N, C-alpha and C positions, 0 to 999 in steps of 0.2 A: 436745744436743738429744735428748729422750727416743725411745724405741723406737716409742711410740704416735704420735708427730708424724711420724717418718720414714714409719711405715706410711700414715698420712693422706695424705702428700705423694705416696707412690709410688701410692696408689690414685686420687688426683686425675689423676695423669699418665697412668696406664693408661686412664683414663676419657677423657681428652682424646684419647689416641691411638686409642682404640676409636670415638670419635665421627667422628674424620676419616676413619677406615677404612671406617666405614659411610656416610659420605656419598659418598665416592670409589667404593665398590662400587655405591651406589644410581644415582650419575650414569653409571658404565659398563655396568652390568648390566641395571638396572631401569628406565633413563630411558624405554624404549619402553612401559613399562606403566603406564598412569596410570588413576585413578578419578576420573570427573567426578561430583561430587556435586550440582551445580547441578540447579534444579527442571527446565529445559528443556534440560539439557546444551549450554550455550552454548558450552562450550569443546571439544566434541567434533565429529567430522566425522559428516555423515549417509552413509549408504549411497549416495545419489546422487552425493555428491562422491567418494567412493571409487571409484565407477565411473568417473567422469571422470579419476582419477588413473590407473587401471588402463588407460585408453583412451590414455595418451600413448605416442607412438610414438617420441619424441625428447626430450631433456631441454630445460627451460626455466629460466630464470633470473628469480627475481623480486627486484626492488629496492625495499625498503620504507624510504621517506623519511619520517623524522620529526624535528622540530627539537628535540631533547633540551636542547640548551643554552640556546635562548631561551625554554623554556616552564617555567622553574624557578617553583615556586609555583602553576602552574596544575594544581591536583590532580585536577580532573575530566577535564580533557584529557588528562592523562598516564594516569590510571586507563584510560581508553577506549584509548589507544595501547598500553598493556600488554596489554590484551585482544585488540587485533588482532594485535600481534606473537605472542601465545602461540598464536592460531589459525593464523598463518602458519607457525609451528614445527611444529604438528601437521600442515600441509600437506607440509612438507619431510620429515618423519619417516614418513608414511604412503605417500610416492611411491616409496619405495626408491632415492633418488638420482636421480629423474627431476626433481624440483623443487629447485632451488638457491636459498637465501634469503640475500640480502645486506641488512643493516641499515645505512642510511646516515643520518647527521647532516648536513644541508646548512646548515652555519655561514655566516651572511652574509658575502658577497663572496668565497665559497670555489669551487673546482672542483665541489665537491659541489652548490652551489646552482645553477650553470650546468646540470649535468646535469639536475637536476629541472626546470629550465625547457625544457630539449631534448626530455624526456620529455612535456611538456605538462602537467605538474602545476600546481595552483593554490595560490598562497600566500594566508594570511589574516592581517590585521593584528591583533595581539592586544595588549591592554595599552595605557595611557596612552603609551607611547612609539612604538607602532604597529610593533612588531618583526614582521618577516615570519615566519610559521609555517608550513611544509611538512608534510602529513599525508596521504600518499597512497602509491600503488602503481604501479609500472611493471614490465611484464615484456618479455622477449625471448627468441626461440627461435635455432635454428642458422641460419635464413634470413633473419636480422635484422628480421623482423615485431616490431613492437612494439605494444601496447596498455597502456592505463593507466586507473586509477581517480584523477581529478585530487584527490579530498580526501574523506576519510572523515567524513561527516556522522554524528554521534550519533543524529540523529533517524531515520536509516534503519539502525539497528543490528540490526534484526530481519532484515534482507536482507544482512547482512554476508557470510555464507557463499555467498550466491548469486551476489554480486558478484565475489568473488574466484574462485569456481569458473568463472564465465563467462568472467573473463579467461583463466584457465588453458586453458579449451576453445577461445577464440578464437586462442590461440596454437598450439594443435594443429591447428586447422581454420582456417587464414587465408584462405581463398579466399572470393570475395565470394558473398553469397547470391543464388540465383537465384529470383525470385518470379514465379509465374505467375498473373497478374490476369485472372480469367474474368468478363467483363462485355460488353454491348453499349451501355453508357452512354458518351458522349462525354466520358470523364475525361480523355483526352489532348488535349482541344481540338477544335476543329472547327466546322462549321456548324450553326447552330441551325435546325431544322426549322420553327419558328414565325416567327422574325424574318429569317431568311436570313442572320444576321450571324455571323461567325466568332468564336468562344469561345475563351478562353485555357485551358490546361489548370488542372484542379482543383488547390487548393492541396495536398491529400493526396496526389495523384498526383506533384507535383512534388517533395514531401518524401521518399516512397519511392524515387523515380528517383535522389535524391542519395544513397542509402543503399544501394540494393540495385540488383541487374539486373533489372529490370521488364519482363516479356514479356506482352504484350496478347494475350489469347485471346478470339476472338468465340465466339458460341453454334453457329456452323457449322462451326468447328474440329472435326477427328477425333481429334486427339492433343495431348497436353501437350508443351510444350518439353523437349528432353532435359536431363537434371541438374537438374530442378526440384527445389527444397529444400522450397518452402511454395506450396500453392494458396490462393489468397484469390478467393472468389466474392462478387461484389457485384450484387444483386439478379438473379439467374439466371432466366432466362426460356426456355423452348422450346429447352434444349441438345440437341445432336444426341445420339443414342444412343450413337455412338462415343465423344463427348467424356464423356458420363456413365460409360460403361464405364471410359475411362482414368482418370477422378477416383476411381472406385470402387477400382480396382486400385492406384492410388497410395496410397490410406489403407491398403488392406489389406497393403501392402508397408511399413508403418510410416511411411508419409507423413504429412505435417502439413497440416492444413486448417484455414481460418478461413472462415466463411460469414456474410454479411451478407444475411439474408432479410427480407422486408418484407410485411405484409398490404396494404399500399397505399404505393407509392412516389410520393409527391405531389410529388417535386423535377422529375420528368420532363415532358415535353410532354403525355403522355396525362392527366396530373392536372388540366389544364385543362378537359378533356372530362368533366363530372361526369355526364352521362348515360351514359357507358360503363360506370361503376361501379369498383370497387376494381382498381388496377395492382398486383397481387400477384405476388409471387415464386413460384418452382416448383423444388423440388429434391428429387425422390421418394427420393434416395439417403438422406436423414436418416432417413425411416421405416424404410428397410432396415437401417440401422445401430443403431436403437434409440433414436432421438432423436424426442420428441414435441413439436412445436411447431403452435400454433395460428395460422394465417394466414387463418382466416375472421373474426377479431375483431380489434378495435383496443383496447388498453388505455387508459382515460381515468383521469387523476389529479387529483383538484381541489387536492391540496396542492402538486404540482409544475409545475401549469399556468402558462404563460406568459400575461403580461398584453400583449394586442394592441390597437391604437387602430382603431375603426370609423370609417366615413366621416363620421360627424358628430361625430368628436373624442372619444366615450366611450371608455372603457377596458374591455375585457372580457376574461375568462379563457378561454383556449382549452384545454380539458382533454385535447386529443389532443397539444399540442405541450409537451413536458415538458422540464424543466430538472433533471437529477440532481445531488444533491450529494454530498458524501463521505459522508453517513449512508447512501445508497443503494448504496455501492459497497464490494466486498470488501476490507477493509483488510489481510487475510491473504495476497492473491494478488499476486504481483510485477507483474501486468499493470496492476492497479487500485489498487494500495496507496497510491502517491503522488500520485494524482489528485484534484483538488479539485470539478471540474463537468463534465458531459457533457449535451449537448443533442441532441434528437432528437424525431422526430414519427411519430405513427401506430406505435407499437411493438405487436409481437405478444407472445404469451406463451408461453413454455417450461414444458412441465409434466414431472415425473418420472415415470419408468416403474416401476411396482411389480415388483420381482423381477428388473429388468433387470441385465445384466452391466455395463453402462456406470455409472461413477460421475460423477455429475452435481455440480458445484460452481458455485452461481450466484455470477456477477460483479457483475450489476446487478439491483436489485430496485425495484419501485415501493413508495409508501407504503401504509399501510392504507386511506387513502381514495381507493381505486381501484376501478374496475369495468371491464367489458368492454361493447362495443358493436359491432353487425355492420359489418363493413368496408366493404360496399356502401352501406350507409346512411351511414356515415361520410364516404365519398368524395362523395356526392352532397349533403351537408350543407354549405350555403354560409355559414349565419350561426353562428358558433361558440357562441352564447348556446343554440341548439337542442340542444347537448349536455348542458346542465345540467338539462335535464327529467328527472325521475325519478332524480336522482342523489343519493346520500347514504346513509348507514347501513351503508357497506362496512366489512368487517374482515378482509379477506383482502390478501395482498400477492402480486404476480405476478413471476416471474422474467423479466427482459428479455434476459438474456445469461448464459451459462453455459460453462463449461469441461467438456470430456468426456474421460474416460480410461478404458481398460479393453478388455474382449473385444467384438468387433463381427463380424458375419457380413457377407458380401459381399451386395450388392443383386441380383446376378446368379447365374445358375446357371453351371456349367463350360460354356464355348462349344463349339459343334460343331466351328469351324474349328481344325485341329490346330495351327496356327501361334500362334493366340490362346490356345489352351488350355494350351500350353508353359508360360507365365509366370502361369498364373491361380492366384490364391491365394483360398480359399474363407472364410478368417476371419483375424482378427488378434487377438493377445493384448494389443496396446497401441495402441489408436487413439488420437492426439491431434488433438482438434478442439476449436474454439472457436466457438460459435454466437451471433451478435447478431440479435435480432429486430426489426431496423430497419437500413435502408440510407440514410434521409435523413440521419442524422448525418454521413455523409461529405460532404455537400453544403457548399459554403462558407459559405453564408448561415447555417449553425446554429452556426459556431464561428470564423470570422474576420471580420474587418472591413477592407473595403477603401477605401483613401485614396492621394490623389496627392501625391508627395513630390518636386518638383523635376523633373518630367516623368516620373518612374517611379512604378509601381503598387506600394503597400507594403500587405501583409496582416498585421494585428495580430490574434493569436488572444484571444479573450475566453473560450474554453472549452478543455477538454483532449482534444476529440475525435481531433486529429491525434496526441497522445502515445499515446492508447490504442490506435490502429493500429499505430503503430512498436512498441510495447511487445509487442503480441500478436504480430507478425511475429518480432521479434528474440527472443521467449521460444520460440516454435514452432520457429525455425531452430536453436535449440540441440539438443543430444543429448538422447535419452529420459532419461538420467540427470539432465541439467541441469534438464529441465522437471519432473522429480520433485522437486527441492529447494524446499520450501516455507520461508516466512518462519520463523525461529528466535525463541525467547524474547528480550524485551528484558533488558538487562544490569540495569538499575535495577529495585529491589524497592520498590514503594510500601508505606507503612504501612497496610495494609487497615483493621486494627482501630482506628487513630487516625483514619483517613477516616471510618469508621462512626460512632465516636463524635462526632467534630466534626458530621457531619451531622444526627445526633440533637440535639445541642446547638442547632444552627441551628434546625431544625424547632420546638423548644420556645419560641422567641421569635419565630419568623416570624409566626405569627398576631397576636401582640400587636402587632408593628411594622406590620403591614398595616393594622391597625383605627387604629392611631394616624396613619399616614400619610393614610388616606381621611379621617379627623376633621380634619386639618391642611389637606388640598384643600379640604373645605367651608369651613372658617373663612377661609382665605384668598379664596375665591371670595366669600363674604360681604362680606369688608372690601372687596373691590375693588368691588362693588356700591354698598356704603354710601359710599365715598370718591369714586366716580365722579360723585356727584350734584352738579351745578352750578346756580348761579343765572343770571338773566338777563345778567348782566355777564360771565359766564363765570368769576367766582371762585367756589371752592367755599363753600357755605354750609350749616351744621349748626345744628341746633336743640340745646337742652340734652340733650334725651331721645337723639338721633342719636349726639351726642358720647360719652355715657355708654355707648351700644350698643357703638361704635367702640372705646372703651377697654377695654371688657369682652372684646371679641373679640381685641384686641391682647394683653391679659393672657393670654387663653385659648391664643394662638397660642404664646406665650413657654412657658407652661405644657406644651404638647404636644411642643414642640420638646425641652425638658428631659426629658420623659418618654421620647422617642425615643432621645436620647443615654443615658439611664439603661439602656434595653433594650440598645442596642448595647454599652454597657460591661459589662453583665452577660454578654453572649454571648462578647466577647473575655475575660473573667475565667474564664469556664468553660473555653474553649479553653486559656487559660493554666494553669488548674489541672490539665488533662489533661497538658499538657506537663511541668509540675512534678512530677507524679507518675511519669511516664515517666523523667525524669531521676534522682529519687530511686531509682528500683527500678534503673535501669543503673549508677549511680554508687556507690551504697551497699547496696543489699539484695542483687543479684545477687552482687558480689565477697564480701559476708558469707557468703552461702549457701556459695559456693565454698570459703572459708576454713575454715568450718565443716566441711564434708566432708571436706577434706584432713586437719584436725586429727583428726577422727574416724577417718579410715583409719590416720593415723600412730599414733594411740592403740591401735588395735586390733592393728597389726603389731608395737609394742612391747610390748604386754601379751602377745601370742603368743609372741615372742622371749624374753620373761623367763621364761615358763612352761617353754619348752624347756630355757632354761638351768639353771633350778632342779631340772627332771628329770634332766638330764645331771649335775647336781652330786650329787643324792642317789645317783644309781646308780653 
């Protein structure tokens, strides 16, 4: 073996040793230092999550269950699982040992599968064989409290960090949430003042009572219950000054508040007395905190209006009763992101304050086809069709619900009473408030359907009103750090350039297709008219001229259909050409460019080395 070959083998061996040493040093010394180059930093933790981890007083253990064995070949699912696992490792690394992560593969009929079921994780059937796949997270603390995310749905990938951080926060604060519900409405059931009958509790109140410790507070109360976590106001009216002061100071001490105020609460008994006028809410604290809400007008929306049946059987749109869809909800906020529909009536309008210290984030909006009407006139209008007069030509959307965060001043000056003044706070740097300009949406008739089932009353939701309330309470009950975590970027990256080119290709053929469709519809209509002519005996009778016309129209219909097929074929061919160009660039052009660049660099280095060698030899 020549010295040249020996030298080459030694060089390769030393390079291999150097590579192994560098990998080892990277894992041991540099593993804590990472660079996230993704557009939305999807593999990094937000500051809110880091604050949650810093607030951990005791260690927690996370069990990441993923069916690695039974998901072979499920590339998309495994890629998302790798992302979740990578993010969980970031949690463990950033917690300074307070978060311990265990990755578990629940193989079918194993003890790990039993553990997954004990934690309440959900299995999904995947593939033709229907193998059970687990893909969830469970967590425990030193007190054996446990919480779980039953299954990670890729559709909710933008809220992945929020869900994991919420689970960790629940483990650090496992006590039951205490909710103070401030209202004089009979939400807990009671006697109807009009009929004298006893009514059952409202569905939203039953729902909240199953999840939280709900304490009812009337307008005559002077204080909030002790250890209140969240205050919820539903159509507040004539609250005592002492109670208003207690709510104000609760908010100033970084308390969390959700308020359902209404320009006209039309579900109550007073709504039947039209001559009285609007049954509006009253909460002067909002003005003091820097929130501007118009409770003198009602938002009308022709596009979202509900269809109601009049006494004569005719259908009429009620512009004041609105059915909001996903398009009117904020898809980036955890409270409204996964909701599909919300129903309500006589919404008010929230307005932004210029130069205000509070940050306003709209959660619900009207469409552009909306306008305002006086709340008193609205309350006295018996015929919904009367709301249509003079309506139209609007180009402005109205905010129906919003989240507020930031700096706010107290509605009250420092009290003279020394005992009350001892705990007085003049302002807060972090008010957490959600305001909804409608309280009717909490009434059963707007979101649940009642039916009898074997002697029991069953309520079936047809809108997400109850989900919205629970989401709002749950979100506000978390820490300030948890509330600050917003949705993160999605993992999938669409080919925006491809989408735009495809849209342009479709547009170029759409006009021709629509013209041909219209012509085809006219031809078929004319054929039906000619072929429907019958003689006295019921048999179809055609003259020679009619038969020739029918044959002509049949041929024309065939010709139009062929033209339509050609248009659609051309559209598909344009899209296929675009795909072929992209494949050619990715498979041939891009690697060719890379090879040329590498060859040029190698040539330059070789030439430079040759010059240095010749220079050394000559010297």
